[in-house]
C-alpha positions as CSV (number, residue, x, y, z in Angstrom):
1,X,-4.6,36.4,-30.4
2,X,-3.3,34.7,-27.3
3,X,-0.2,36.1,-25.8
4,X,2.4,33.9,-23.7
5,X,3.7,35.6,-20.6
6,X,7.1,34.1,-19.6
7,X,8.1,36.8,-17.3
8,X,7.8,34.6,-14.2
9,X,10.1,32.0,-15.7
10,X,12.7,34.7,-17.1
11,X,12.9,35.8,-13.4
12,X,14.0,32.5,-12.2
13,X,16.2,30.9,-15.3
14,X,19.5,32.0,-16.7
15,X,20.4,31.5,-20.2
16,X,17.1,30.6,-21.8
17,X,16.4,34.0,-23.1
18,X,16.6,32.5,-26.8
19,X,14.1,29.7,-26.0
20,X,11.5,32.3,-24.7
21,X,12.1,34.5,-27.6
22,X,11.4,31.8,-30.1
23,X,8.4,31.0,-28.5
24,X,6.9,34.1,-28.2
25,X,7.7,34.8,-31.8
26,X,6.0,31.7,-33.1
27,X,2.8,32.8,-31.3
28,X,3.0,36.1,-33.0
29,X,3.9,35.0,-36.4
30,X,1.6,31.8,-36.8
31,X,-1.6,33.2,-35.5
32,X,-4.3,31.7,-37.7
33,X,-1.8,30.7,-40.3
34,X,-2.7,26.9,-41.1
35,X,-1.7,26.4,-44.6
36,X,-0.2,24.0,-45.7
37,X,-1.2,21.6,-43.0
38,X,1.9,19.7,-41.4
39,X,2.6,16.9,-38.9
40,X,5.9,16.8,-37.0
41,X,6.7,13.2,-35.8
42,X,9.7,11.7,-33.5
43,X,11.0,8.7,-35.3
44,X,13.4,7.8,-32.7
45,X,15.7,9.3,-30.1
46,X,17.3,11.7,-32.5
47,X,15.2,11.5,-35.6
48,X,12.3,13.1,-36.6
49,X,9.9,13.9,-39.7
50,X,8.0,16.8,-40.8
51,X,5.1,16.1,-43.3
52,X,3.3,18.7,-45.2
53,X,0.2,18.4,-47.5
54,X,1.2,20.1,-50.6
55,X,-1.4,18.6,-52.9
56,X,-0.8,20.2,-56.5
57,X,2.6,21.2,-56.0
58,X,5.4,19.5,-58.0
59,X,9.0,19.1,-56.7
60,X,9.9,22.1,-59.0
61,X,7.6,24.3,-57.2
62,X,8.9,23.5,-53.9
63,X,11.9,25.3,-52.1
64,X,13.6,23.8,-49.1
65,X,16.6,26.0,-47.4
66,X,18.3,24.8,-44.2
67,X,20.3,27.5,-42.5
68,X,21.5,27.2,-39.0
69,X,18.8,26.4,-36.8
70,X,16.1,27.2,-39.5
71,X,14.4,25.4,-41.8
72,X,12.3,27.3,-44.4
73,X,10.0,25.5,-46.8
74,X,8.3,27.5,-49.8
75,X,5.9,26.7,-52.4
76,X,5.3,28.8,-55.5
77,X,2.4,27.9,-57.4
78,X,2.3,28.5,-61.1
79,X,-0.7,29.7,-63.1
80,X,-2.8,26.9,-64.0
81,X,-4.2,26.7,-67.4
82,X,-7.6,25.1,-67.4
83,X,-9.4,24.0,-70.7
84,X,-12.9,24.8,-69.5
85,X,-14.4,27.4,-67.3
86,X,-14.0,26.7,-63.7
87,X,-17.1,26.5,-61.7
88,X,-15.9,26.0,-58.3
89,X,-12.1,26.6,-57.1
90,X,-11.7,24.6,-53.7
91,X,-8.1,23.6,-54.2
92,X,-5.9,26.1,-52.9
93,X,-3.6,27.6,-55.5
94,X,-1.3,29.7,-53.5
95,X,2.2,30.0,-52.5
96,X,3.5,29.6,-49.0
97,X,6.1,29.9,-46.6
98,X,6.7,27.6,-43.5
99,X,9.4,28.2,-41.1
100,X,10.7,25.7,-38.3
101,X,13.1,26.6,-35.6
102,X,15.9,23.7,-35.3
103,X,17.6,22.8,-32.3
104,X,21.4,22.7,-32.3
105,X,22.9,20.0,-34.6
106,X,19.8,19.0,-36.2
107,X,20.2,18.6,-39.8
108,X,18.1,17.7,-42.8
109,X,18.7,14.0,-44.0
110,X,16.2,13.6,-46.7
111,X,13.3,15.1,-48.5
112,X,11.0,13.2,-50.8
113,X,7.4,14.2,-52.4
114,X,4.8,11.5,-53.0
115,X,1.1,11.4,-53.3
116,X,0.9,15.0,-52.3
117,X,2.8,15.0,-49.3
118,X,6.3,16.5,-48.8
119,X,8.3,14.7,-46.1
120,X,11.4,15.9,-44.6
121,X,13.6,13.6,-42.5
122,X,15.9,15.4,-39.7
123,X,18.6,13.9,-37.7
124,X,20.2,15.2,-34.4
125,X,24.1,14.7,-34.5
126,X,25.9,15.7,-31.3
127,X,29.5,16.4,-32.0
128,X,31.9,13.9,-30.2
129,X,33.3,16.9,-28.3
130,X,30.0,17.7,-27.1
131,X,29.1,14.4,-25.5
132,X,29.3,13.6,-22.0
133,X,32.3,12.0,-20.8
134,X,33.3,9.9,-17.8
135,X,36.0,11.8,-15.5
136,X,38.1,9.2,-13.3
137,X,39.1,10.6,-9.8
138,X,42.5,9.9,-8.9
139,X,44.9,11.3,-11.6
140,X,43.9,9.1,-14.5
141,X,44.8,11.1,-17.4
142,X,42.6,9.8,-20.1
143,X,38.8,10.5,-20.5
144,X,36.3,8.0,-21.9
145,X,33.1,8.7,-23.8
146,X,30.0,7.8,-22.2
147,X,27.5,5.3,-24.0
148,X,24.0,4.3,-23.3
149,X,23.4,0.6,-23.1
150,X,20.1,-1.4,-23.9
151,X,18.6,-0.1,-20.7
152,X,19.3,3.5,-20.9
153,X,21.9,3.4,-18.4
154,X,25.3,5.5,-19.0
155,X,28.5,3.3,-19.3
156,X,31.9,4.2,-19.9
157,X,33.2,2.7,-23.4
């Protein structure tokens, strides 16, 4: 089991304790756990998709719970009734629980199950009050929301 040591970074940073704690707990909790396999994709600046391979599970066997900064996916496998004697059991028939730490303002937009793949679409929506604002010097009382143009340059709206 590998161990990450963030001590040098903890000495020179302020306010990142939660991030280091999350990284260290992920290493401890996910050591050797690779079922079910999954992908995480970035589909845009503020859009993500998690895809889990859940072959043999029905939608009713899956439970997806989104809490503040945590997404929990559980699969509860029901007992299979076979008509004959099983000579080889190679398809996983066990329950699982996967946890994903989410950044602030990330919410689940959609979940879908097709062809043995569970896809969960996530979107980051920063509240208007938290977006950067252009502050004018010289006593102008109004603040303007900063918007990015096509070139990625910040401009006042």
